[in-house]
C-alpha positions, 0 to 999 in steps of 0.5 A: 779592205781599204775604203774607196775615196769618197768621190768614187763612193759617190759615183765620180771618177778620179778625172771628174774629181780632179775637174771639180778641184780645178773648177773650185780652185780647192778641194770640195767638201762632202756636200759639194761632192754629193751635189756634183755626183748627182748633177754629173750623173748620166741621168742628169748630165747626159755626159755620154750621149750629149755629143750624139744628141746634138745631131737630132733636128729640133726646129720646126713649124709650131715648136715653142719649146724644144729640148732642154726644158722640162717638156717640149711645147708645140703650138696647136693653134687657137691659142692652145699649146701641147706639152709633151715629154717621155722619161724612163724609170727603169732602174727604180722599177727593177728594184721596187716595181710598184713605187718605181713605176708610180713615181715615174708617172708622178715625175713625168706629170710634174714635167708637164704641169711645170710648163703650165699645161694640165696633164691629160694623158699618159702612155707607158711603153713597158718591157719585161723578162719572160713572164714564166719566170716568177721574179719577172712576173713579180716585176711586171705585176708591180709595175702595172699596179704602180702605174694604175695606183698613181695614175688613177689616183692623181686623175690622169688617164693612161691611154695606151703604150706597149708591152713586150717580153724578151729575155734581154730584159730579165733583171732590167725591165724598161719602164718608160712613161710619156705624158702630154698636157694642154694649156693656153699659150700665154700660160707657158712658163720656163724653168729659169730663175731671174730677177736678183732679189726674187725668192725661191719658194719650195712648194709641196711635200716635205723632204725625206730620206727616200730617193737620196742619190737615186740618179747616181746610185740607180740610174747611172750604174749597172745591177749586181748579180744577187738579190742582196745588192738590189735590196740594198738599193731600195732606199734609193727608190722614191715613194710617191703620194698621188693625192699630194700631187693632185693638190700640187697640180691645182696649186701650180696651175693657179699660180701660173694662170695668175702669173704669180711666178717668173720661173718654175722647176720640178724636183725630180732627179737630184732633187733640190740641187738640180732645181736650184742649179738648173734654174739659176744656170738657165737664167744666168744668175746665182742663188743662195739656199737656206738648207735649214728652211727646207721642211723635213719629213723626219729630223736629223737629215744632213745637208747633203741629204736635204740637197740630194733627196729625190722626195716626190711631189715638190716644185721650186717656184721663183717668185717676186717679193711682192707676189709672195703673199698671194703665192702663199695664199694659193698654196694654203687654199690647196693645202700645199706646203710652201716655204721660202728656201732661197734668193736669186743673187747676182754672180752665178754662184750657188751657195748653200747656207746654214740659215740666213747669215749663217755658215756657208756649207757649199759654194759652187758656180751654178753652171758648173753643175748644169751646163758645164758638166763633162761631155764624153765622146766615148769609144765606139766599135761596131760589134764583131758579130753583127755581120754574121748575124746579118748573114743568118737569113731567117728565110732558111727556117723551116716553113710552118707545116701546112695550113694547120701549122701556119694557123697555129703560128698565127694564134701563138703570136696573137696577144692583146697588149692593151689588156695591161692598159685597161687595168688603168682608167683611160676615160678620166676627163672623158676626153678619150675618143679612141681608147687603148688597142688602136694604132694610136690614142685620140683625145679631144683638143680642148683646155680650160681657159681657151675657147676655139672659134665658134665656126671651127669644128672640134679638133683632136690630138693623137699619140703613139709610142713605139719601139722595136728592139728586134729590128734595132739589134740587127741594125740600130740605124735602120731599125730606128728609122723604121720605128720612127716611120711606124710611129708616125704611120700609127698617128696618121691611121687616126687621121692626124698630121704627125707634128712632133716626136719625143724619144727615150733611148734605152741602151746598155753600158756606155763604157762598152764601145759596142753600146756607144756605137749602137746609140750613135747609129740609133741617133743618126737613124732617128735624125734621118727619119725625122728630117725626111718626114719633117718631124722635129724632136722636141724632147727626150731622155737617155737611159744607160747602164741597162744591163743585168748580170753582165748582159746589155739589153738590146738597143731599145730606142722608144719614140712617141709621136704627137699628131693633130687632127684638124677635124674631129668627126664622129666615127673615127675608123679603127682596126676592123672589118665590116661585112662586104667591105673590100680589103686593100693593102696600101703601101710598099711591098718590101718585107723581110722575116729578119727581126720579125716576131715570127722568126724571133718568138716562134723560132728564137732566131734573130738574124737577117737584113731589114727591108729598106725604108723609102722616106719619100713614099712613106711621107706620101703614105702618111698624107694619103692615109690621113686623108682617107680617114678624115674623109671617111672613105675607109671604115677600118684601118690598121698599120702593118708592123709587128707580125706583118700582114697575118697579125694585122688581119687577125687583129682587125678581125678580133677587134671588129668581131668580123672575119675576112676572106683574102687571097694573093698572099705569097707563103709564110713570108708574105704572111709574117714578113715585116716591112715599112709603109704598109697599111691594111684598109677596109673600104665600103664598095661605094668608096673603092674607086675613090680610094684607088684613085687617091692612091694612084694619084699619090703614087702609092702602090695598092693591092686588093686582097679580098673582102670582109665578112663572116665568122672566120679569118681565111687567107687562102692556103695559109690560114683558116680559123674562126674569129672566136678562136682568134679572139680567145687567143688574143684576149687570153695570152696576157692574163694567163701569163700574169696569173701563172703559178 
């Protein structure tokens, strides 16, 4: 069998290889081809998605840094800023779950402290294949352990996320990770080089062979059909060291706090090639890199290996010569290795040298690796089967068999995803006010070096991550609109104002026109929802080629929403009932069984049309709910999303240990139907008139359903179950699935 040309082995197409020759005016050598291969990969270049991402709104009040840098940054007031970023480590986690997930955590943490922010919280939206399959269970257990092992050791709490199981993720799990951090605004530093003659200092771990070409081998290609193919890719998965990362965090934050660097970039995907080309390109300068000055973990690495290795826990700092001694002293004190590996030059060329004054091993325009990567407007086609799926209304499914059948369905849907996040430490820093299990996590808004005014009450921030592939498989545009709305409402349920959004767009093979149509529709749905709710998109990630054994995953856009609380008072309401409270359903009435957990998980039915989203109503609901929570007019609150009213009622009961008696719910669709802009609130009788008056004034519909109290969950004619039985089902589902033989 004839060997492939080198550029194809590296993941470049014939057309891309020809473009490189035109850029250079000659044929590239092996090193140069390897550098283009990693930088022009989907992971680094966004070449299939960039044309669509430009339609997202990225500007808004308080946005200090938008997409294009290591993380988005939002002004939080009082001299503070919040950095936030979400990334994917899907393919590495499918090959080597523990290290794939662990290095995903490490990488996203570096994105945050690279900006000058101290990482304070992680969230992990996770999706696996069915856990009754041993391989899927091995992947899930390894991912959960990897997040715990790295996050706990490095000292950043995991405060929430998602965990969902579906057949479309068998062989291709989704491991997304969000991180946010806090900093004084004046410590903000961007990832760009400047100042001809300034030095490029490599800080952190030595470089090894782990992760070489990971972005082109793993993140930009689909999986094969056998375990041998996966095993062959394991050397492309990075290996993390959280204790080295902890030292790197402290050293970097001290360097930035003392203003000793003019630019800084973490070494993630594409390694040193990415860090040098991106900092040079953003700054409009060039850079010479001495490949022999890079500290190596093992001898004998070839230049292309050094330049494309994705070894973890490394940063590239741009340092003035006069500050070098201080930089080295800080690094030495934190026991972090630091070496001068490059110099900023004029002219925009990135050159790789074999020693200063030695042979030029590579010479390319820095911008051609970064800003001038190819941009594809790939063919798009609406799936032919979509109309048939939309017409297949789940309302035709047989209803549950009476009270017993509906109750059994409800118990079968109950699951506590926060069980996975309680394997991690969520109280590191002691800043976590609302722990995993509520609609959103809440943390105190405070950072070292920045003191709020004495007359200002304590403030907080809220975080939520959300995705719903069932909705998006039916209608990617409408489904993504609903996902954005849900995430913003989760944040509002804590009393916070949603102020910014980040996204992780997980899709199948972009060479399939149906997948590109799904991606384009999802972007438009996100743009519409964000514009309607005033939410700027400050960063994101696109993960493509999520397919295994010839099957694309369902479109899975995941969003993270950041909210700010202007007043962090004791006793933030969480999901739950109190004895004697009045239970109100506040918000819209439109629901559907289409894409619902009841239809999909209980009947294997994915069809129908999603309910409409009224963005004006939703914006009013966000403000209403946040106001009710902040003024402590409700003692329990929970948004209605997955599982509809039935699951929300059961979750409020098990989380508070208090039952309820409700009525006025129309059949199983009223119980399990899902729709936007709906919140369940538990209201003390003395506040009922005020809550009703506020809802009426805001033009938000409401209905009183019943009262809280007792030890049973009763929805007249539909559900009658003890709180103890519901709690056992809720708590036991995931532990039983993970421990199956």
